[in-house]
Every structure is written in C-alpha cells, then in structure tokens.
N, C-alpha and C positions, 0 to 999 in steps of 0.2 A: 852249106845248108841252102836249100832251095828258097828263092825269094818269096814264093807264095806261102811257105811254112812259117816265116817270121811273125806275121800278124797273128796266126793261129796260136803259136807258142806264147806270144806276149799276152794275148787274151786269156789263155789258160793260166798263166802266172798271176794275172790280175784277179781272176776268179778264185784261185787258191788263196790269195791274200785276203780277199773279201770274206771267203768262207771261214778262214781262221779267225778273223776279227769278229765275225758273227758268233762263232763258237765261244770265244772269250766272253762276249757280251751276255750270251745266254747262260753261260756257266756261272754268272753272278760275280765276276771279278770286277772290282773297282779300286783303282789305285789313287790315293789322295795324298797330297802334301799340304801341310797347314802350319802357319806361324803358331808360336807357343800358346798365345791367349786363346785362339780359336780351337787348337788341338786339345787343350786341357779343360776348357770351360764351356764350350759350345758343341763341338763335333760329337762327343759321346751321346748327347741328347738327340742330335739330328740322326745319327746312325741307328739308335734304338727305334726311333720313329719309322725310319725307312724299313727296318727289318720286320716290322709288323706287317708290312705290305709285301716284302720280298724276303721271305724266310730263307731262300736259297742264297741270298747275297753274302759274299765273303770279302768284305772290304779290307784293304791294308792301308795303314797310315804311317807316314814319316813326318817328323816335325823338325822345325828349325826356324831361323829368322826369315823375314820376308824375302831377302835376297836369295836365300837357299831355295825357298819355295818357287820363286820365279825361274830359277835355273832348272829345277825338276820339271816344271811345266814346259819350258821352251825346248828342252832336250828330249821330251817325250817319255820321261821316266814315270810320269803320272798322268791321269786323265783330267784331273781338275786340282786346282790349288786354292788356298784361302790365305790372303795377305792382309796386313794391317797398315801398310805404308800409305802415305798421303797421296801418292800418284800410282796409277796402274803401271806396272813394269813394262819396259819395251818388249815388243814382239808378242804381247799378250793382249787379249780382249778381256774386259772385266765387267762385273755386275755387282753393285753394292747389295749385300744381303742382310747387313745389320749395322748398327751404330754402337759405338762404345765410348765411354767417358774415361779420361785419364785424370787421376787425382794425386795430389801430393800427400804422402804419408810419412809419419814419424813415429818413434816410440813414445810411450806415455810420459817420460821425463824430459822430453825435448823442449827447448825454450819456445819453439814455434807453437806449441799447444796453447800457451797463454798469450803469445803475441805473434800473429802470423807475419811473415815477411812481406816486404814490398816486392814488386816485380824486379826492380833493380837488385835487391838483396838476394832474391832467389836466383837470378841469372848469374850473380857473382859467387854463388855457393857451389862447391863441389858436391855432387850427389852420387849416390850409388846408382849405377846405370847399366843398362844392357849394352852389348857390344855394337860397333858400327854395322849397319845393315839391318838392325832390328827395327820393326815397325813402330814399337813403343818409343824408342829413342828418336826416330825420325819425326814422329808426330809431335813430341815434346819440343824438339829443336825448331821445327817449323812454326809451331804456335808461339814460341818464345821470340823468334825472329820477327813475327808479325806484331806481337804485343809490345816488345821492347827492342826495336830495331837498332837503337844506338847504344845499347848497353853491352859492355864487355861480358862475355860468358866464360865461366870457369870450366876447365876440363873436369871430367868425372873423377871422383875420389876412388871409386872402384868400378871396374867393368866386369860384369858377371853375365854368363850366357843363360842363366836359369832364373826364372821369376821366383821360384822357391828360395834360391840362394839369396836373392836380393831382399826378400821379405825377412829372412833369418838374420841377415846382416843389420837391417834397420831395427828389428826387434831387440837385437843385442847391443844397441847403442851405436850403430855404425853410421848415423847421420840420417839423411832423408832420401826418398826416392819418389819418382813419378811412375805410377803403375795403373793398369786397367782396374776400374772399379769391380769388374768381374773377378779379378784375381785376389782381391783383399776383403771380400765380403765376410768371410769367417773370422779373420783377424780383427776387423772393425767391430764385429758383434761381440767378441770376447774381450775386447779392449786392449789387446797387445799392440795394435797399431791405431793411430788416430789420423783422421783426415783433416787436412789444413786447407782452408779456403784462402786463396791469394787474390786480392782485389785486382780485377782486370785480366785475369788469366782463366780462360774457359777452353778446355780441350775436348772436343768431340770429334771422333775420327770414324772413317768408314772402314768396315770390314768387307772385303770384296772377294768374290769367287773369280778366278782367272782361268783361262784356257788359251791355247795357241791361236794367234791371229790367223784368220783365214780358214779355220776349222770350226765345226760345230761340236758342242759337248756330246759325248755318248749319251745313250738313254738313261743309264744309271747315274751318270754325272749330272745330267739335267734334272733328274728327280731329286738328287741331293740338294742342288741349288734351290729348287722350289720348296723343299722341306725347310731349308734355312730361311727362306723368305717368309714362310708361314709361322715360324717359331716365335715364342714369346719374347726373345731377345732381338727380334728383327721387325721393328715397326715400319717396314717398307712394303708398299703395295706390290703383291706378286705380279709377275708378267711372264708370259711364255715367249716373248720376242727374243730371237737369237738363242734360244735354249734347246732347239731341236725337239724331237719327239719324246715325250715323257708323259706319264699319267700324273696329274696333279694330286698332292696329298688330300685325303678326305678332310672336310671341314670339321 
C-alpha cells in the first residue's frame, strides 16, 4: 500500500465509524443497565417522561446488581448505567441523580414490631439479604460498619438475588431484611410488612448514573440523566456539567 494512502484510508474508517454512531443515536437507540431498585421503581417513570419528548426512542434495559451494571458500562455494552453502591465503580464517572433510604422490615408477627433491636442485636442477627455485589447489601454493611464498628456481624440467613423474593421470604416469617423504602411502599401500606426503627442506624444512599471514564454520555443518555435529576424521587439540583449535549426536560 502506498504510504500516502494510509492516512486517507484511516480517515475514511474513522468517518465511517462516526457516521454509524450518529445513525444509532438518531435512530433512537439507548442501551441502559440498572441495579434492581432503580430498574424496577424509578426507571420506568423516567423513560415514560423521556418518550413524551422523544417518541422515536427505543430504549433497552438490562438489570442486575451494581457490580453487573459497572461491568456492562466499562465493557461498552450499554451507554449509561445506574448503581446503588456507596462508591462509584472503578473506570467509571458518576453523577448522583437521586437518594434512597434503606429500612429494616419484618412481618407483622415478628418480635421486633413490639421491641426494636439495638444496633448490636441487629448486627448479630442473620438477615435475609441480597447477594455480594448488590448495592443494597453494600450500603447496609457500610452503614453498619460506621455505626457499630466493633460489633460482630452475622452472616446472612438467606442470600436471594431478587427483591421480590426477599419480601416474600420476610412476609412468610423468614426473619428480617433491610430494603429500599421504594421497594416496600405497597407492603407497608397493606400491613404485610412493618418498618422497624433501629436507634442509631440511618441509611441514606446515593443512586448514581455512571458512564465510562474519559467519555461523555451520548445525547440520549444525558437526557435520561437530566430526566432523573428532575424527577420527584431526585431532590438533587440538576446540572449540565459533564453531561454532554442534551435538551433539558421541560419544567
């Protein structure tokens, strides 16, 4: 190959890649990964709001724990992810979009309804829990380590990968669990679960959008982040810093 042709061919290949990316963006494709709490209780609302402005948008969503979401983002499988973990995963850049409260829940006949546990008792009790890598589990363990750093902590009684399965286990007398307040609103209203206040334990966590470090979110991804920031579950002041070009949602 002639040396003068190499830059021309390289530039042509780069142009083809850019054109393909632009075509994907205009076609309305948006690939999202989200941890279970965000995927089940927040993202549907955000996506409906987006589609009122972008009726051509065809988003696809995969869900899993926060470790899974981080992997999807860093390997380029999705354009944006949403995690619940206390720390932003390595190789990603994050932006808090909402806050969530974790609460201790038990069934109606549990002894803690009448007499809440102490921090030490809670730490020493085996709970129904999410699997390692879950943002909910990480947030609880992190808060417990800060609130009761010298207390021995019990291993989980059950490890389940579904919030629905955890709620069902607790409702059927399977002990206690720490879950997102978003996930148990219905059960608390109907009385099948009861929230237990533990003195000295307050767990508020960040729900964050993440994307690969060194890159800017695509236009649709940035618009989704801004939609999340403006939502009723996100009392965070919106900002366009580091979010790339996007049209902010209407007030």
